[in-house]
C-alpha positions, 0 to 999 in steps of 0.5 A: 500500500502506498504511504500516507506521507505521499497523500499528505504531500498531494493535498499540500499542493492544493493548500499552498495554491490557495495560500498564494491567493490570500497572501498576494492580496494581503501583502500587496494591499498592505504595502499600497496602503502603507505607501499612501499614508493619509488615505483618500478614496482615490488612493484607497481604490488604487491600492485595491487595484494593485492588490488585485494584480497580486490576486490574479497571479495567485489565482494563476498559481492556484490553477496550476496547483489545482491541476497538479493536485488533480493529476497527482491525486489521479495517480495516487488512486491508480496506484492504490487500485493497482496495489489492491489488484496485486493483493488479490 
C-alpha cells in the first residue's frame, strides 16, 4: 500500500495554491496602503487595484496547483487500485 506521507504531500499542493491567493492580496494591499499614508478614496481604490494584480497571479498559481493536485491525486488512486489488484 502506498504511504500516507505521499497523500499528505498531494493535498499540500492544493493548500499552498490557495495560500498564494490570500497572501498576494494581503501583502500587496498592505504595502499600497502603507505607501499612501493619509488615505483618500482615490488612493484607497488604487491600492485595491494593485492588490488585485497580486490576486490574479495567485489565482494563476492556484490553477496550476489545482491541476497538479488533480493529476497527482489521479495517480495516487491508480496506484492504490493497482496495489489492491496485486493483493488479490
